[in-house]
VOKE-784917 format. One record per residue (C-alpha): x, y, z; residue number from 1. Coordinates in Angstrom, 2 decimals, decimal comma, padded with zeros to 5 digits. Example, Ala and Ser with C-alpha at 12.3 -4.5 7.8 and 13.67 -1.06 7.14 Angstrom:
c1 / c2 / c3 / i
012,30 / -004,50 / 007,80 / 1 .
013,67 / -001,06 / 007,14 / 2 .
% end
This chain:
c1 / c2 / c3 / i
072,55 / 131,67 / 139,91 / 1 .
071,63 / 129,97 / 136,62 / 2 .
071,33 / 133,37 / 134,93 / 3 .
074,74 / 134,45 / 136,26 / 4 .
076,33 / 131,21 / 135,04 / 5 .
074,74 / 131,60 / 131,62 / 6 .
076,03 / 135,19 / 131,39 / 7 .
079,55 / 134,11 / 132,28 / 8 .
079,49 / 131,37 / 129,64 / 9 .
078,21 / 133,78 / 127,03 / 10 .
081,20 / 136,00 / 127,85 / 11 .
083,66 / 133,19 / 127,14 / 12 .
086,25 / 134,17 / 124,53 / 13 .
088,73 / 132,35 / 122,33 / 14 .
091,30 / 132,99 / 125,05 / 15 .
089,30 / 130,78 / 127,42 / 16 .
089,35 / 127,93 / 124,92 / 17 .
093,06 / 128,48 / 124,37 / 18 .
093,65 / 128,39 / 128,13 / 19 .
091,91 / 125,02 / 128,26 / 20 .
094,75 / 123,56 / 126,19 / 21 .
097,50 / 124,69 / 128,62 / 22 .
099,46 / 126,23 / 125,73 / 23 .
102,75 / 126,71 / 127,61 / 24 .
102,85 / 123,06 / 128,62 / 25 .
101,90 / 121,94 / 125,12 / 26 .
104,59 / 124,18 / 123,61 / 27 .
107,30 / 122,50 / 125,70 / 28 .
105,93 / 119,10 / 124,70 / 29 .
106,00 / 120,08 / 121,02 / 30 .
109,63 / 121,19 / 121,30 / 31 .
110,55 / 117,70 / 122,52 / 32 .
108,38 / 116,15 / 119,79 / 33 .
110,07 / 118,31 / 117,17 / 34 .
113,51 / 117,29 / 118,40 / 35 .
112,42 / 113,65 / 118,31 / 36 .
111,46 / 114,09 / 114,66 / 37 .
114,77 / 115,64 / 113,63 / 38 .
116,85 / 113,13 / 115,59 / 39 .
115,05 / 110,27 / 113,84 / 40 .
116,58 / 110,95 / 110,43 / 41 .
119,77 / 112,07 / 108,76 / 42 .
117,72 / 113,55 / 105,94 / 43 .
115,25 / 116,37 / 106,34 / 44 .
111,81 / 115,68 / 107,78 / 45 .
109,08 / 115,86 / 105,14 / 46 .
107,13 / 119,07 / 105,66 / 47 .
103,67 / 117,41 / 105,90 / 48 .
104,95 / 115,18 / 108,73 / 49 .
106,72 / 118,11 / 110,37 / 50 .
103,74 / 120,46 / 110,26 / 51 .
100,72 / 118,20 / 110,53 / 52 .
102,42 / 115,62 / 112,72 / 53 .
103,27 / 118,18 / 115,38 / 54 .
099,88 / 119,84 / 114,97 / 55 .
098,17 / 116,49 / 115,54 / 56 .
100,27 / 115,76 / 118,62 / 57 .
099,62 / 119,28 / 119,92 / 58 .
095,85 / 119,01 / 119,39 / 59 .
095,71 / 115,70 / 121,26 / 60 .
097,81 / 117,15 / 124,09 / 61 .
095,45 / 120,13 / 124,22 / 62 .
092,48 / 117,75 / 124,39 / 63 .
094,02 / 115,96 / 127,38 / 64 .
094,61 / 119,33 / 129,07 / 65 .
090,99 / 120,36 / 128,52 / 66 .
089,78 / 117,15 / 130,17 / 67 .
092,11 / 117,94 / 133,06 / 68 .
090,40 / 121,34 / 133,48 / 69 .
087,02 / 119,61 / 133,81 / 70 .
088,05 / 116,76 / 136,12 / 71 .
090,12 / 119,04 / 138,38 / 72 .
087,69 / 121,95 / 138,58 / 73 .
087,02 / 121,37 / 142,31 / 74 .
090,75 / 121,23 / 143,06 / 75 .
091,42 / 124,25 / 140,84 / 76 .
088,88 / 126,33 / 142,75 / 77 .
090,93 / 125,88 / 145,94 / 78 .
094,37 / 126,65 / 144,51 / 79 .
095,56 / 130,22 / 143,96 / 80 .
097,28 / 129,59 / 140,62 / 81 .
094,27 / 127,81 / 139,07 / 82 .
091,09 / 129,28 / 140,55 / 83 .
090,58 / 131,60 / 137,58 / 84 .
090,66 / 128,84 / 134,96 / 85 .
087,71 / 129,01 / 132,52 / 86 .
085,73 / 126,00 / 133,80 / 87 .
086,47 / 126,68 / 137,46 / 88 .
085,48 / 130,35 / 137,15 / 89 .
082,31 / 129,43 / 135,26 / 90 .
083,20 / 131,09 / 131,95 / 91 .
082,90 / 127,69 / 130,25 / 92 .
080,66 / 124,80 / 131,23 / 93 .
082,10 / 121,31 / 131,71 / 94 .
080,03 / 120,11 / 128,75 / 95 .
081,45 / 122,82 / 126,49 / 96 .
085,00 / 122,04 / 127,62 / 97 .
084,56 / 118,29 / 127,06 / 98 .
083,03 / 118,95 / 123,63 / 99 .
086,02 / 121,09 / 122,76 / 100 .
088,37 / 118,35 / 124,00 / 101 .
086,61 / 115,77 / 121,82 / 102 .
086,88 / 118,06 / 118,79 / 103 .
090,62 / 118,56 / 119,37 / 104 .
091,22 / 114,84 / 119,87 / 105 .
089,33 / 113,83 / 116,72 / 106 .
091,08 / 116,51 / 114,65 / 107 .
094,48 / 115,53 / 116,04 / 108 .
093,96 / 111,83 / 115,37 / 109 .
092,71 / 112,56 / 111,85 / 110 .
095,86 / 114,57 / 111,08 / 111 .
098,15 / 111,89 / 112,49 / 112 .
096,43 / 109,07 / 110,61 / 113 .
096,47 / 111,08 / 107,39 / 114 .
099,96 / 112,57 / 107,42 / 115 .
102,05 / 110,25 / 109,62 / 116 .
101,28 / 106,61 / 110,42 / 117 .
098,98 / 104,45 / 112,51 / 118 .
101,56 / 103,66 / 115,18 / 119 .
102,20 / 107,35 / 115,85 / 120 .
098,46 / 108,03 / 116,01 / 121 .
097,67 / 105,20 / 118,44 / 122 .
100,63 / 106,00 / 120,67 / 123 .
099,44 / 109,60 / 120,81 / 124 .
095,95 / 108,44 / 121,75 / 125 .
097,41 / 106,21 / 124,46 / 126 .
099,36 / 109,18 / 125,81 / 127 .
096,18 / 111,31 / 125,80 / 128 .
094,22 / 108,66 / 127,70 / 129 .
097,13 / 108,06 / 130,07 / 130 .
097,16 / 111,71 / 131,14 / 131 .
093,45 / 112,51 / 130,98 / 132 .
092,09 / 109,26 / 132,43 / 133 .
094,79 / 107,34 / 134,32 / 134 .
096,70 / 110,28 / 135,86 / 135 .
094,03 / 113,00 / 136,18 / 136 .
091,10 / 110,71 / 136,93 / 137 .
092,80 / 108,20 / 139,24 / 138 .
096,50 / 108,45 / 140,13 / 139 .
096,48 / 112,12 / 141,15 / 140 .
094,05 / 111,37 / 143,96 / 141 .
095,19 / 107,84 / 144,80 / 142 .
098,92 / 107,85 / 145,62 / 143 .
101,81 / 110,20 / 146,46 / 144 .
103,67 / 108,48 / 143,63 / 145 .
101,11 / 109,94 / 141,21 / 146 .
103,58 / 112,12 / 139,35 / 147 .
106,15 / 109,31 / 139,06 / 148 .
103,72 / 106,79 / 137,56 / 149 .
101,69 / 109,29 / 135,57 / 150 .
104,79 / 111,04 / 134,29 / 151 .
105,15 / 108,44 / 131,55 / 152 .
102,26 / 109,98 / 129,58 / 153 .
103,89 / 113,41 / 129,67 / 154 .
107,24 / 111,91 / 128,64 / 155 .
105,91 / 110,49 / 125,37 / 156 .
106,25 / 113,45 / 122,89 / 157 .
109,83 / 112,74 / 121,66 / 158 .
108,81 / 109,14 / 121,02 / 159 .
105,70 / 110,33 / 119,18 / 160 .
107,79 / 112,64 / 117,01 / 161 .
110,32 / 109,91 / 116,26 / 162 .
107,65 / 107,36 / 115,36 / 163 .
105,80 / 109,90 / 113,21 / 164 .
108,92 / 110,03 / 111,00 / 165 .
110,12 / 106,42 / 111,11 / 166 .
106,98 / 104,39 / 111,76 / 167 .
108,69 / 102,22 / 114,37 / 168 .
109,97 / 102,28 / 117,95 / 169 .
113,69 / 101,97 / 118,72 / 170 .
116,02 / 102,43 / 121,68 / 171 .
116,93 / 106,07 / 120,97 / 172 .
113,46 / 107,62 / 121,38 / 173 .
112,83 / 105,45 / 124,43 / 174 .
115,96 / 107,00 / 125,96 / 175 .
114,50 / 110,45 / 125,28 / 176 .
111,32 / 109,33 / 127,04 / 177 .
113,42 / 108,11 / 129,97 / 178 .
115,08 / 111,53 / 130,27 / 179 .
111,72 / 113,30 / 130,61 / 180 .
110,41 / 110,54 / 132,87 / 181 .
113,35 / 111,06 / 135,26 / 182 .
112,99 / 114,86 / 135,00 / 183 .
109,30 / 114,95 / 135,91 / 184 .
109,46 / 114,14 / 139,67 / 185 .
112,05 / 116,78 / 140,69 / 186 .
110,33 / 119,26 / 138,37 / 187 .
106,85 / 118,76 / 139,80 / 188 .
107,77 / 118,02 / 143,42 / 189 .
109,47 / 121,43 / 143,62 / 190 .
106,15 / 123,02 / 142,64 / 191 .
104,33 / 120,74 / 145,07 / 192 .
106,51 / 122,00 / 147,93 / 193 .
105,76 / 125,59 / 146,92 / 194 .
102,01 / 124,81 / 146,84 / 195 .
101,98 / 122,33 / 149,73 / 196 .
099,24 / 124,02 / 151,77 / 197 .
096,96 / 124,28 / 148,76 / 198 .
097,39 / 120,61 / 147,85 / 199 .
096,68 / 119,68 / 151,47 / 200 .
093,53 / 121,81 / 151,47 / 201 .
092,42 / 120,15 / 148,23 / 202 .
093,11 / 116,68 / 149,75 / 203 .
095,55 / 115,74 / 146,99 / 204 .
098,22 / 113,27 / 148,24 / 205 .
101,25 / 115,00 / 146,82 / 206 .
104,52 / 113,81 / 148,34 / 207 .
105,17 / 116,93 / 150,49 / 208 .
101,66 / 116,57 / 151,95 / 209 .
101,86 / 112,87 / 152,76 / 210 .
105,54 / 112,51 / 153,70 / 211 .
106,69 / 116,03 / 154,53 / 212 .
109,00 / 118,54 / 152,89 / 213 .
112,29 / 117,02 / 154,08 / 214 .
111,41 / 113,61 / 152,65 / 215 .
110,41 / 115,26 / 149,36 / 216 .
113,61 / 117,29 / 149,18 / 217 .
115,71 / 114,16 / 149,68 / 218 .
113,84 / 112,49 / 146,83 / 219 .
114,31 / 115,55 / 144,62 / 220 .
118,06 / 115,20 / 145,19 / 221 .
117,98 / 111,48 / 144,39 / 222 .
115,86 / 111,86 / 141,27 / 223 .
118,02 / 114,76 / 140,10 / 224 .
121,10 / 112,52 / 140,36 / 225 .
119,29 / 109,78 / 138,42 / 226 .
118,16 / 112,30 / 135,82 / 227 .
121,69 / 113,61 / 135,30 / 228 .
123,00 / 110,06 / 134,88 / 229 .
120,27 / 109,30 / 132,34 / 230 .
121,05 / 112,44 / 130,34 / 231 .
124,61 / 111,18 / 129,83 / 232 .
123,40 / 108,01 / 128,11 / 233 .
122,88 / 109,59 / 124,65 / 234 .
126,62 / 110,27 / 124,57 / 235 .
127,41 / 106,83 / 125,99 / 236 .
125,53 / 105,05 / 123,18 / 237 .
126,96 / 107,40 / 120,51 / 238 .
123,59 / 109,00 / 119,86 / 239 .
125,16 / 112,41 / 120,47 / 240 .
128,59 / 114,01 / 120,70 / 241 .
130,72 / 116,26 / 122,86 / 242 .
128,57 / 119,37 / 122,41 / 243 .
125,58 / 117,64 / 123,93 / 244 .
127,72 / 116,04 / 126,65 / 245 .
129,11 / 119,42 / 127,72 / 246 .
125,64 / 120,98 / 127,78 / 247 .
124,18 / 118,03 / 129,70 / 248 .
126,90 / 118,28 / 132,34 / 249 .
126,58 / 122,06 / 132,75 / 250 .
122,77 / 122,09 / 132,76 / 251 .
122,65 / 119,07 / 135,07 / 252 .
125,14 / 120,67 / 137,43 / 253 .
122,95 / 123,75 / 137,65 / 254 .
119,90 / 121,57 / 138,34 / 255 .
121,77 / 119,81 / 141,14 / 256 .
122,78 / 123,21 / 142,52 / 257 .
119,12 / 124,19 / 142,84 / 258 .
118,22 / 120,79 / 144,31 / 259 .
120,87 / 121,31 / 146,99 / 260 .
119,71 / 124,87 / 147,62 / 261 .
116,17 / 123,56 / 148,04 / 262 .
117,34 / 120,77 / 150,37 / 263 .
119,28 / 123,21 / 152,56 / 264 .
116,58 / 125,89 / 152,28 / 265 .
119,45 / 128,33 / 151,86 / 266 .
117,60 / 130,82 / 149,65 / 267 .
114,13 / 132,33 / 149,80 / 268 .
111,59 / 130,89 / 147,36 / 269 .
113,96 / 128,02 / 146,53 / 270 .
111,13 / 125,66 / 145,58 / 271 .
109,59 / 127,86 / 142,91 / 272 .
113,04 / 128,86 / 141,65 / 273 .
113,92 / 125,18 / 141,25 / 274 .
110,65 / 124,60 / 139,41 / 275 .
111,24 / 127,50 / 137,03 / 276 .
114,80 / 126,41 / 136,28 / 277 .
113,63 / 122,87 / 135,57 / 278 .
111,50 / 124,15 / 132,67 / 279 .
114,45 / 125,98 / 131,12 / 280 .
116,60 / 122,92 / 131,79 / 281 .
114,47 / 120,59 / 129,69 / 282 .
114,10 / 123,13 / 126,90 / 283 .
117,85 / 123,79 / 126,68 / 284 .
118,78 / 120,12 / 127,00 / 285 .
116,67 / 119,17 / 123,99 / 286 .
117,94 / 122,15 / 122,00 / 287 .
121,46 / 120,89 / 122,78 / 288 .
120,49 / 117,45 / 121,48 / 289 .
119,25 / 119,01 / 118,25 / 290 .
122,29 / 121,27 / 117,78 / 291 .
124,64 / 118,35 / 118,44 / 292 .
122,76 / 116,17 / 115,93 / 293 .
123,28 / 118,65 / 113,11 / 294 .
126,88 / 119,33 / 114,14 / 295 .
127,61 / 115,60 / 113,83 / 296 .
125,92 / 115,48 / 110,42 / 297 .
128,15 / 118,30 / 109,17 / 298 .
131,42 / 116,80 / 110,40 / 299 .
% end
């Protein structure tokens, strides 16, 4: 067994280390961080802050993801979508993965401290610890409200981008955080419904497991309504204009459509379809914020 494990680890490739960082998740986070940077200023963002600031945030996010791979390796071995992950499959040892996570975190913090500011660096570290320690290590296994409470760490990137440029916290980036915070429960609970049996087998108290699918679907509807209301606030406080408002209404309406479809169970695979749309929703919403920002600057 030891020889087999050693052989598997020797066969680990750069793709395994890349997979540790959850690159698709990090990419979406970096898009929101990038938008936060551009919304923070009427002038252009200095290229060292733009490049190395986002790289630092991305490295720290990747470090948190790598820790998640290690802590969740038992859970991942039970679930179909995660059982082939590098640590779970034995291609990387937990020690190697944690060493890689430490390297990413140190490099990310060094870049942020060098090219941005201390506040941005420490907020990024707090976000890393919030996801890797508080959510992954405790909340995920402790309460069906895990994704609601722990979602704050994943909502931080636009604030981190804003602070990297300005050096201070203000109401506008906190509103961007609130948007992602409200988006996270309907986004993740849709996936949890789709993977309900696997979460139950892994003894993870996701809402569909502890309270049932109907209860979860009702809460997806409620949180979707809250999320749509929150996304209108940038227009209400004159942070954005009519272009963003129109996009927020259309995109939010489509999200509510899928939430209703999921509630009524009127289409096959409604849960995973809702989950997939939610990813596009957040991406397009923040692109609309960015496009509206530059439209207003040019008026």
